[in-house]
C-alpha positions as CSV (number, residue, x, y, z in Angstrom):
1,M,97.7,-56.1,146.3
2,H,101.4,-56.2,146.4
3,I,102.8,-54.0,143.5
4,L,101.8,-50.8,144.3
5,P,102.9,-50.6,147.7
6,L,106.2,-50.0,146.9
7,Y,105.7,-47.2,144.5
8,A,103.7,-45.3,146.9
9,A,106.2,-45.6,149.3
10,L,108.8,-44.5,147.2
11,L,106.4,-41.5,145.8
12,G,106.2,-40.9,150.1
13,I,109.5,-40.4,150.4
14,L,109.8,-38.0,147.2
15,F,106.7,-35.8,149.0
16,F,108.6,-35.8,152.3
17,Y,111.6,-34.4,150.7
18,L,109.7,-32.0,148.7
19,S,107.9,-30.9,151.5
20,V,111.2,-30.4,153.9
21,R,112.8,-28.7,151.0
22,T,109.6,-25.9,150.8
23,I,109.7,-25.7,154.9
24,G,113.5,-25.0,154.5
25,L,113.2,-22.3,152.1
26,R,110.3,-20.8,153.8
27,R,112.8,-20.5,157.0
28,K,115.5,-19.6,154.9
29,L,113.6,-16.7,153.3
30,Q,111.8,-16.0,156.4
31,I,108.0,-16.4,154.5
32,G,105.5,-17.7,156.4
33,I,102.5,-17.9,154.3
34,G,102.5,-17.3,150.4
35,A,105.2,-16.8,148.3
36,N,105.9,-13.3,149.2
37,D,106.4,-12.2,145.5
38,N,109.6,-14.7,145.9
39,P,110.0,-16.4,142.4
40,E,112.3,-19.1,144.2
41,M,109.4,-19.5,147.1
42,L,106.8,-19.7,144.2
43,R,108.5,-22.4,142.7
44,A,109.1,-24.6,145.2
45,M,105.4,-24.3,146.0
46,R,104.0,-25.1,143.0
47,V,106.6,-28.2,142.9
48,H,105.0,-29.4,146.1
49,A,101.6,-28.6,145.3
50,N,102.0,-30.1,141.7
51,F,102.7,-33.5,143.1
52,A,100.2,-33.5,145.6
53,E,97.6,-32.7,143.0
54,Y,98.5,-35.6,141.0
55,A,100.4,-38.2,142.8
56,P,97.1,-39.3,145.4
57,L,94.8,-39.7,142.6
58,V,96.8,-41.5,139.9
59,L,98.0,-43.8,142.8
60,L,94.5,-44.2,144.0
61,L,93.6,-45.4,139.7
62,I,96.6,-47.4,139.8
63,A,95.5,-49.3,143.3
64,L,92.1,-49.9,141.8
65,A,93.7,-51.4,138.3
66,E,95.7,-53.8,141.0
67,L,92.8,-54.8,142.9
68,Q,90.9,-55.7,139.4
69,A,93.4,-57.9,138.6
70,A,96.0,-56.1,136.0
71,P,98.3,-57.5,135.0
72,A,101.8,-57.3,137.4
73,L,103.8,-55.6,134.0
74,L,101.0,-53.2,133.8
75,V,101.1,-52.0,137.4
76,H,105.0,-52.2,137.1
77,A,104.7,-49.8,134.3
78,L,101.8,-47.7,135.5
79,G,104.2,-47.3,138.8
80,L,107.0,-46.6,136.9
81,C,105.5,-43.8,134.8
82,L,104.4,-41.8,138.0
83,L,107.4,-42.2,139.9
84,T,109.6,-41.0,137.2
85,G,107.3,-38.3,135.6
86,R,106.9,-36.8,139.0
87,L,111.0,-37.0,139.9
88,L,111.4,-35.3,136.1
89,H,108.7,-32.7,136.6
90,A,110.1,-32.1,140.2
91,Y,113.6,-31.4,139.0
92,G,112.3,-29.6,135.7
93,V,110.3,-27.0,137.7
94,S,112.6,-26.7,140.4
95,Q,115.4,-24.8,138.4
96,A,115.2,-21.1,138.5
97,K,116.1,-21.5,134.1
98,E,113.2,-24.1,133.8
99,K,114.3,-27.0,132.0
100,F,111.2,-27.6,129.9
101,A,112.0,-30.9,128.5
102,F,112.1,-32.5,132.0
103,R,108.7,-30.7,132.5
104,I,107.0,-31.9,129.7
105,T,108.4,-35.6,129.9
106,G,107.2,-35.6,133.7
107,M,103.6,-34.6,132.6
108,V,103.6,-36.7,129.9
109,L,104.4,-40.1,132.0
110,T,102.3,-38.9,134.9
111,F,99.4,-38.7,132.1
112,T,100.1,-42.0,130.4
113,A,100.0,-43.6,134.0
114,L,96.0,-41.6,135.0
115,L,94.7,-42.2,131.5
116,T,96.0,-46.1,131.1
117,S,94.8,-46.7,135.0
118,S,91.8,-44.9,134.2
119,A,91.1,-46.9,130.5
120,W,91.9,-50.2,132.3
121,L,89.6,-49.5,135.1
122,V,86.6,-48.5,132.4
123,Y,87.7,-51.9,130.4
124,K,87.3,-53.8,133.4
125,A,83.8,-52.2,134.1
126,L,82.3,-52.8,130.8
127,V,83.4,-56.7,130.5
């Protein structure tokens, strides 16, 4: 496995950024736990949590596909879909006046990586 670690590292950096941003907002707003009914805090929490909900599973699926000898182009495409999807989703949801096109495109790209890597693994298991 030599392709996915690059995408995993870039996603790790993005997750670190989202974490630091959320922590900084907590300090600024003096909110220790939860959102305290603050829409800005809730939005930052959901961006961070949504990333944590999707990225690990999809990375695992892509890693398994790469281990099952998926073509390099496919692994790159899946990694780019996930990375771009998570960036676009985070940007779109982070906006106070949410830009739904970014959010929707981000989820479509994330779901594409999720479903394509899953389909590849099912195919490899059956042949």
